[in-house]
C-alpha positions as CSV (number, residue, x, y, z in Angstrom):
1,M,-0.1,-0.1,0.2
2,N,1.7,3.3,-1.0
3,R,1.5,6.6,1.0
4,Q,-0.8,8.2,-0.9
5,T,-3.1,5.0,-0.6
6,A,-2.5,4.5,2.8
7,R,-3.9,8.4,3.6
8,L,-7.3,7.4,1.6
9,A,-8.0,4.6,3.7
10,T,-7.1,6.3,7.4
11,A,-9.9,9.5,5.7
12,L,-12.4,6.7,5.2
13,A,-11.9,5.2,8.6
14,L,-12.0,8.1,10.3
15,V,-15.2,9.1,8.4
16,Y,-16.6,5.7,9.5
17,L,-15.8,6.0,13.0
18,S,-16.8,9.7,13.0
19,S,-20.2,8.7,11.7
20,C,-20.9,5.6,13.7
21,A,-19.8,7.6,17.2
22,H,-22.9,10.5,16.6
23,G,-25.3,8.0,15.7
24,P,-28.4,7.2,17.5
25,S,-27.5,5.5,21.1
26,T,-28.6,1.9,21.7
27,K,-30.8,2.7,24.5
28,E,-32.3,5.4,22.0
29,L,-33.2,3.0,19.5
30,S,-34.7,0.6,22.2
31,D,-36.4,3.3,24.3
32,P,-39.9,4.2,22.6
33,K,-40.3,7.1,24.6
34,L,-37.2,8.6,23.3
35,L,-37.7,7.3,19.4
36,M,-41.8,8.9,20.0
37,A,-39.9,12.4,20.7
38,D,-37.3,11.9,17.9
39,A,-40.3,11.2,15.4
40,C,-42.7,13.5,16.8
41,E,-40.4,16.6,17.4
42,P,-39.7,17.7,13.6
43,G,-41.3,20.8,12.7
44,Q,-43.1,21.8,15.7
45,N,-41.9,24.8,16.4
46,S,-43.2,25.9,12.5
47,Q,-46.9,27.6,12.9
48,T,-46.6,29.4,9.5
49,V,-45.0,27.8,6.8
50,K,-44.5,29.6,2.7
51,G,-43.5,28.9,-0.3
52,S,-43.5,26.5,-3.3
53,V,-43.0,23.1,-4.1
54,W,-43.1,20.6,-6.9
55,M,-46.2,18.0,-6.7
56,N,-46.4,14.9,-8.5
57,A,-50.4,13.3,-8.0
58,Q,-52.2,10.4,-9.4
59,S,-55.2,10.6,-7.8
60,K,-58.9,11.5,-8.9
61,D,-58.4,14.8,-6.9
62,A,-55.2,15.6,-9.1
63,K,-52.9,14.3,-11.7
64,G,-50.3,15.0,-13.6
65,Q,-46.6,17.5,-12.0
66,F,-47.0,21.2,-11.4
67,P,-45.3,24.0,-9.1
68,A,-47.7,25.2,-6.6
69,N,-47.3,28.2,-3.7
70,V,-47.9,26.8,-0.7
71,T,-49.5,28.9,2.5
72,A,-49.7,26.6,5.5
73,K,-50.7,27.4,9.2
74,A,-51.5,25.8,11.9
75,P,-53.7,24.0,13.2
76,D,-55.5,22.8,10.3
77,S,-55.4,25.3,7.4
78,L,-53.4,25.1,4.0
79,T,-53.7,26.4,0.7
80,L,-52.3,25.4,-2.5
81,E,-52.1,27.6,-5.7
82,V,-51.1,25.5,-8.6
83,V,-49.4,27.6,-10.9
84,N,-48.5,27.3,-14.7
85,L,-44.8,27.9,-16.0
86,L,-45.5,31.5,-16.7
87,G,-46.8,31.9,-13.0
88,G,-50.8,31.9,-13.7
89,T,-53.1,30.3,-11.3
90,Q,-54.6,27.1,-12.8
91,A,-56.1,26.1,-9.3
92,L,-56.6,27.2,-5.8
93,I,-57.0,24.5,-3.4
94,T,-58.0,25.2,0.4
95,I,-58.3,23.2,3.1
96,A,-59.7,23.9,6.6
97,G,-60.1,21.2,8.9
98,K,-61.8,18.1,7.3
99,K,-62.9,20.3,4.2
100,Y,-61.3,20.9,0.9
101,T,-62.0,23.5,-1.7
102,I,-60.6,23.3,-5.0
103,E,-61.4,26.4,-7.3
104,V,-60.6,26.1,-11.4
105,P,-60.7,29.3,-13.4
106,D,-62.3,29.0,-17.0
107,K,-62.0,30.3,-20.0
108,N,-64.6,33.0,-19.2
109,G,-62.8,34.0,-15.6
110,K,-65.5,32.4,-13.9
111,N,-64.4,30.0,-10.9
112,Q,-65.8,26.0,-11.1
113,K,-65.5,25.1,-7.8
114,R,-65.4,21.4,-6.3
115,E,-65.3,20.3,-2.8
116,G,-64.8,17.4,-0.7
117,Q,-63.8,16.2,2.7
118,N,-61.3,13.6,4.8
119,S,-59.0,13.3,2.2
120,W,-57.4,14.5,-0.5
121,G,-55.2,12.5,-3.0
122,G,-55.2,9.8,-0.9
123,I,-53.9,11.9,2.4
124,P,-56.2,12.6,5.4
125,L,-56.9,16.0,5.4
126,K,-56.4,15.8,9.4
127,W,-52.7,15.8,8.3
128,A,-52.6,17.9,5.3
129,S,-51.1,21.5,7.1
130,D,-49.2,19.4,9.3
131,L,-47.2,17.5,6.3
132,F,-46.5,21.2,4.7
133,L,-45.7,22.7,8.4
134,G,-42.9,19.9,8.2
135,R,-44.2,17.6,10.8
136,I,-44.9,14.3,10.9
137,P,-48.4,12.5,11.6
138,C,-48.6,11.6,15.4
139,P,-51.2,10.9,17.3
140,S,-52.6,13.9,19.6
141,Q,-51.6,14.3,23.1
142,D,-55.2,13.3,24.2
143,L,-54.8,9.5,22.3
144,L,-50.8,9.2,23.6
145,A,-52.2,9.5,26.9
146,C,-53.4,5.9,26.7
147,A,-51.1,4.5,23.9
148,K,-49.4,1.6,23.8
149,L,-46.0,2.2,22.6
150,S,-43.4,-0.5,21.4
151,V,-39.9,-1.4,19.8
152,Q,-40.3,-4.0,17.4
153,D,-37.3,-4.1,15.4
154,Q,-35.9,-0.8,15.7
155,Q,-39.2,0.0,14.6
156,L,-41.7,2.2,17.3
157,V,-45.3,1.1,17.4
158,I,-47.9,3.4,18.7
159,E,-51.2,2.1,19.2
160,V,-53.9,4.0,20.1
161,G,-57.6,4.3,20.6
162,D,-60.0,1.2,21.0
163,S,-59.1,-2.1,19.0
164,S,-62.1,-3.9,19.6
165,G,-63.3,-3.3,15.7
166,G,-65.5,-0.1,16.1
167,G,-63.4,2.1,13.8
168,G,-61.6,4.1,16.4
169,A,-58.1,2.5,16.6
170,E,-54.9,3.5,14.7
171,K,-51.4,2.1,14.3
172,F,-48.3,4.1,13.6
173,V,-45.3,2.3,12.6
174,Y,-42.1,4.1,12.6
175,S,-39.3,3.7,10.6
176,F,-36.1,5.8,11.2
177,R,-32.2,6.2,10.1
178,S,-29.3,8.1,11.5
179,W,-29.3,12.1,11.4
180,G,-27.2,14.5,13.3
181,G,-26.6,12.6,16.2
182,R,-29.8,11.0,16.8
183,A,-32.9,8.7,15.2
184,W,-34.8,10.5,12.7
185,P,-38.0,9.3,11.0
186,E,-37.5,7.8,7.6
187,R,-40.9,6.3,6.6
188,L,-44.6,5.5,8.3
189,H,-46.9,3.0,7.7
190,W,-50.5,4.2,9.4
191,E,-53.7,2.5,9.6
192,R,-57.1,2.7,10.6
193,I,-58.9,-0.7,12.3
194,G,-62.2,-1.7,12.2
195,T,-65.4,-0.6,10.0
196,L,-63.6,2.7,8.9
197,A,-60.6,0.4,7.7
198,A,-57.8,2.7,5.6
199,A,-53.4,2.7,5.4
200,V,-51.0,5.2,4.2
201,D,-47.6,4.8,3.7
202,F,-45.5,7.8,4.1
203,K,-42.1,8.2,3.1
204,F,-39.7,11.5,4.3
205,D,-36.1,12.7,3.2
206,N,-33.6,15.8,3.2
207,P,-33.9,17.1,6.9
208,D,-33.7,20.5,7.2
209,D,-31.1,21.8,9.4
210,K,-33.1,24.2,11.3
211,T,-36.0,22.7,11.8
212,H,-35.3,19.1,11.2
213,S,-38.6,19.3,8.9
214,P,-38.2,16.7,5.4
215,R,-38.1,19.2,2.7
216,K,-39.0,15.9,0.6
217,W,-42.2,13.3,1.2
218,E,-44.5,11.1,0.0
219,A,-47.9,9.8,1.0
220,K,-49.5,6.7,-0.8
221,S,-52.8,4.8,-0.4
222,A,-55.1,2.8,-2.1
223,H,-56.8,5.9,-3.1
224,G,-54.0,7.7,-4.6
225,E,-50.7,9.3,-4.6
226,V,-48.7,12.6,-3.9
227,K,-45.2,13.6,-4.3
228,V,-43.8,16.7,-2.8
229,R,-40.2,18.6,-3.0
230,W,-39.5,21.7,-1.5
231,R,-38.1,24.5,-3.8
232,D,-38.0,27.3,-1.1
233,R,-39.2,27.5,1.7
234,E,-39.9,30.0,5.3
235,S,-40.8,28.6,8.5
236,T,-42.3,31.1,11.1
237,P,-42.1,29.9,15.1
């Protein structure tokens, strides 16, 4: 091994050892309360987020790839202005609570309006604003008070609600990766059990250094798929 090769090998070893030294601890990966804190922490200090995104949607609500201007406000307000390449508005999507409205201007300058509730593009509306605020879907504090927490194969499993089949039980399964010396939620499988059964798979990527929020995420269910990548983003506490 020549001197240059030896130096390269030493540098790679130091990088490897450094990444290992600053990864999540064994205690963190085995403690459900610590993992829950890691899963629910991103974006919690963000009350308003504005910016622009590139979206890819495949559902009965929206199809295709398009840029959009975003304004998200806690707790449950979201506005998406879909624009064309010239900056003109093609559609205005407003989400408030469990309802959404889509307004599309026609050739005469009038808006055609369509309304719906509970989900848009396969995303449960109760999480729509959270996702654009940079938060990871988590059970409410009221549900967490009586939740069942466990760690299975380094995945955090949270079970809330009544599991007897009445439609109120929910299950959250979080998968993590090492980032910034801690566990960061990379994937989430959510399902509702009972007569109103449903399931959504989330994937998160490119965490923001300041808010720890994903700058890229996707949600996929039996009703559709949405992929979002932030182009520019401004968060306000």
